C-alpha positions as CSV (number, residue, x, y, z in Angstrom):
1,M,11.0,-10.4,-14.7
2,L,7.7,-11.4,-13.8
3,R,6.2,-15.1,-13.4
4,V,2.8,-15.7,-12.7
5,S,1.9,-19.2,-12.1
6,Q,-1.8,-20.4,-11.4
7,L,-2.8,-17.3,-9.7
8,S,-6.2,-17.4,-7.9
9,C,-7.2,-14.2,-6.1
10,G,-10.3,-12.7,-4.9
11,Y,-12.1,-10.6,-2.0
12,G,-12.7,-12.8,1.0
13,N,-14.2,-15.8,0.0
14,V,-15.3,-14.6,-3.5
15,I,-12.7,-15.7,-6.2
16,A,-12.1,-13.1,-8.9
17,V,-9.6,-14.8,-10.8
18,N,-9.0,-18.6,-11.2
19,E,-5.4,-20.2,-12.4
20,L,-4.0,-17.4,-14.3
21,S,-0.8,-18.0,-15.8
22,F,1.7,-15.5,-17.8
23,T,5.2,-14.4,-17.9
24,V,6.5,-10.8,-18.6
25,R,9.9,-10.2,-19.6
26,A,12.1,-7.2,-19.4
27,G,11.0,-4.7,-22.3
28,E,7.7,-6.5,-22.8
29,I,4.2,-5.4,-22.3
30,F,1.5,-7.9,-21.4
31,G,-2.2,-7.0,-21.9
32,L,-5.2,-8.1,-20.0
33,I,-8.6,-7.5,-21.7
34,G,-12.1,-8.6,-20.9
35,A,-15.7,-7.3,-20.0
36,N,-16.2,-5.3,-17.1
37,G,-16.4,-8.0,-14.1
38,A,-13.9,-10.1,-15.9
39,G,-11.1,-10.2,-13.4
40,K,-8.6,-7.6,-14.8
41,S,-8.5,-5.0,-12.1
42,A,-8.3,-8.0,-9.5
43,T,-5.3,-9.5,-11.1
44,I,-3.6,-6.0,-11.0
45,L,-4.7,-5.6,-7.4
46,A,-3.5,-9.0,-6.6
47,L,0.1,-8.4,-8.0
48,A,0.3,-5.1,-6.3
49,G,-0.5,-7.0,-3.0
50,L,-3.7,-5.3,-2.2
51,I,-6.3,-8.1,-2.4
52,D,-6.0,-11.9,-1.1
53,V,-4.0,-14.5,-3.2
54,I,-5.8,-17.6,-2.7
55,G,-3.8,-19.8,-4.7
56,G,-0.8,-19.9,-7.2
57,Q,2.5,-18.2,-7.2
58,V,4.0,-14.9,-8.0
59,E,7.7,-14.6,-8.6
60,L,9.9,-11.1,-9.4
61,E,13.1,-11.7,-11.2
62,G,13.2,-15.4,-9.6
63,Q,11.8,-14.1,-5.7
64,D,8.6,-15.5,-4.6
65,I,6.6,-12.3,-3.8
66,T,3.2,-14.2,-3.6
67,H,2.5,-13.1,0.1
68,L,4.8,-10.1,0.6
69,P,2.9,-7.0,1.5
70,T,2.4,-4.0,-0.6
71,H,5.4,-2.0,0.6
72,Q,7.9,-4.8,0.3
73,R,6.6,-5.4,-3.2
74,V,7.4,-1.8,-4.1
75,N,10.8,-2.1,-2.6
76,A,11.2,-5.2,-4.8
77,G,10.4,-3.2,-7.9
78,I,6.8,-3.3,-8.6
79,A,4.8,0.1,-9.0
80,L,1.2,0.5,-9.5
81,V,-0.8,3.2,-11.7
82,P,-4.2,2.5,-10.3
83,E,-7.6,2.7,-12.2
84,G,-9.2,6.3,-11.8
85,R,-5.6,7.7,-11.2
86,R,-6.2,8.4,-7.6
87,V,-3.7,11.5,-7.2
88,F,-3.5,13.1,-4.0
89,A,-5.8,16.1,-4.8
90,D,-4.5,18.2,-2.0
91,L,-0.6,18.1,-2.7
92,S,0.9,19.7,-5.7
93,V,2.3,17.6,-8.6
94,I,6.0,18.0,-7.1
95,E,4.6,16.6,-3.6
96,N,2.6,13.5,-5.5
97,L,6.2,12.7,-7.1
98,I,7.9,12.9,-3.7
99,V,5.0,10.5,-2.3
100,G,6.2,8.2,-5.0
101,A,9.8,8.2,-4.6
102,T,9.7,5.4,-1.8
103,R,13.1,3.8,-3.2
104,M,15.0,7.3,-3.8
105,D,17.3,8.9,-1.4
106,R,17.3,12.6,-1.0
107,Q,20.3,13.0,-3.2
108,C,18.4,11.2,-6.1
109,L,15.2,12.9,-5.8
110,D,15.8,16.2,-7.6
111,A,17.3,14.0,-10.6
112,G,14.1,11.7,-10.4
113,C,11.8,14.4,-10.5
114,E,13.7,15.9,-13.5
115,R,13.6,12.6,-15.4
116,V,9.7,12.5,-15.1
117,F,9.4,16.0,-16.0
118,T,11.5,15.2,-19.2
119,T,9.1,12.5,-19.9
120,F,6.1,14.6,-19.2
121,P,6.8,18.2,-20.1
122,R,3.8,19.4,-19.2
123,L,3.9,18.1,-15.6
124,A,6.9,20.4,-15.5
125,E,4.9,23.2,-16.3
126,R,2.5,22.6,-13.4
127,R,4.9,21.3,-10.9
128,N,3.8,23.6,-8.1
129,Q,0.1,23.2,-9.2
130,L,-2.6,21.2,-6.9
131,A,-2.9,18.0,-8.8
132,G,-6.9,18.4,-7.9
133,L,-6.9,21.1,-10.4
134,L,-5.2,19.0,-13.2
135,S,-7.2,18.0,-16.1
136,G,-7.9,14.2,-16.3
137,G,-5.4,13.6,-18.8
138,E,-2.7,15.4,-16.7
139,Q,-3.8,13.4,-13.5
140,Q,-3.1,10.3,-15.5
141,M,0.5,11.5,-16.7
142,L,1.0,12.1,-12.8
143,A,0.0,9.0,-11.7
144,I,2.5,7.2,-14.1
145,A,5.1,9.7,-13.0
146,R,4.4,9.2,-9.6
147,A,4.8,5.3,-10.1
148,L,8.1,5.8,-12.0
149,M,9.7,7.7,-9.0
150,A,9.6,4.3,-7.2
151,E,12.3,3.1,-9.9
152,P,10.3,-0.1,-10.8
153,S,11.4,-3.1,-12.8
154,V,7.7,-3.9,-13.2
155,L,4.9,-1.5,-14.0
156,L,1.2,-2.4,-13.3
157,I,-1.2,0.1,-15.3
158,D,-5.0,-0.4,-14.6
159,E,-7.2,1.1,-17.4
160,L,-4.7,3.5,-19.0
161,S,-7.0,5.3,-21.5
162,L,-10.1,5.3,-19.5
163,G,-12.0,8.4,-19.9
164,L,-8.9,10.4,-21.5
165,M,-8.8,12.4,-24.8
166,P,-7.4,10.6,-27.8
167,I,-4.6,13.0,-27.9
168,V,-3.7,12.3,-24.1
169,V,-3.9,8.6,-24.8
170,D,-1.4,8.9,-27.7
171,E,1.0,10.4,-25.2
172,C,0.6,8.0,-22.8
173,Y,1.3,5.3,-25.2
174,R,4.3,7.1,-26.4
175,V,5.7,6.9,-23.0
176,L,5.0,3.1,-22.7
177,E,7.0,2.8,-25.8
178,A,9.8,4.6,-24.1
179,L,9.6,2.6,-21.2
180,R,9.7,-0.5,-23.1
181,I,13.1,0.7,-24.7
182,E,14.2,1.2,-21.4
183,Q,13.5,-2.6,-20.3
184,L,10.7,-2.2,-17.9
185,A,8.2,-5.0,-17.9
186,I,4.6,-3.8,-18.2
187,V,1.2,-5.5,-17.2
188,L,-1.5,-3.4,-19.0
189,V,-5.2,-3.5,-18.3
190,E,-6.9,-1.6,-21.3
191,Q,-10.4,-1.0,-22.6
192,S,-9.2,-0.4,-26.1
193,T,-8.6,-3.4,-27.7
194,E,-7.3,-1.7,-30.7
195,R,-4.6,0.0,-28.5
196,I,-3.5,-3.1,-26.7
197,Q,-3.1,-5.1,-29.8
198,Q,-1.0,-2.6,-31.3
199,V,1.5,-2.6,-28.2
200,A,1.3,-5.7,-26.4
201,N,3.6,-8.8,-26.9
202,Q,1.2,-11.2,-25.4
203,I,-2.2,-10.7,-24.6
204,S,-4.7,-12.8,-22.6
205,V,-8.5,-12.5,-22.6
206,L,-10.3,-12.8,-19.4
207,E,-14.0,-13.8,-19.0
208,T,-15.4,-14.2,-15.3
209,G,-12.1,-14.9,-14.1
210,R,-10.8,-17.4,-16.4
211,V,-8.5,-17.3,-19.5
212,V,-10.5,-17.8,-22.5
213,W,-7.8,-16.8,-25.1
214,Q,-4.1,-16.0,-25.0
215,G,-1.7,-15.3,-27.9
216,T,0.3,-12.2,-29.2
217,G,-1.0,-8.9,-30.2
218,E,-0.7,-9.7,-33.8
219,Q,-2.8,-12.8,-33.3
220,A,-5.4,-10.9,-31.4
221,A,-5.8,-8.3,-34.0
222,R,-6.2,-11.1,-36.7
223,D,-8.9,-12.8,-34.5
224,S,-12.1,-10.8,-34.8
225,S,-14.0,-13.4,-32.6
226,I,-12.2,-12.0,-29.6
227,V,-13.9,-8.9,-29.6
228,E,-17.1,-10.2,-30.7
229,A,-17.4,-13.0,-28.2
230,Y,-16.0,-11.6,-25.2
231,L,-15.9,-7.8,-25.3
232,G,-19.2,-6.6,-27.2
233,L,-17.0,-3.9,-28.7
234,K,-14.2,-2.8,-31.0
């Protein structure tokens, strides 16, 4: 579904990630972990077309999208759940969803909204409420729901559990499992190593923009040196 080959990216002349390679198939979750500044968010932003790709290649379902602008990547099937949610605070829940429905015609819009409301019943209860008045957890649900309205084949999620209550994190991971069953390919940046080890098919650990470890979630759970050496946390 998504193949990243020797990806180097950054901000102007500053290289944030150097020669990163991985593949995510339909129904798989690929996890990126590492300390602050390791290059995790830069990778996500490069895949979304929001920062410069300096070298390497990104393919989506066999199509080279390395230098496509962001809106064309969305049309091709990539959607982003950004760090910090970034919902439109002055718009209602339903209006935020409509903004995300870039690939949906008017006939499908109502059905698309009802699908995400089924996934996130709490949003259904607040459909007419301003997004800025939602709790942090509800805003994260809305950010995921808004991305799903673009009908993606690849979902990019930056820092899923950051700042959220455990019960909300549980709900978000329940949704990820359901999306995996629906054959979405997911690239997940996560601060909780325990969580990502439980769900990821493959994990890469980044340190100053380079991969220092790659393997399965099960292998990562058995290798405590990953946490100790590169993250400094459990």
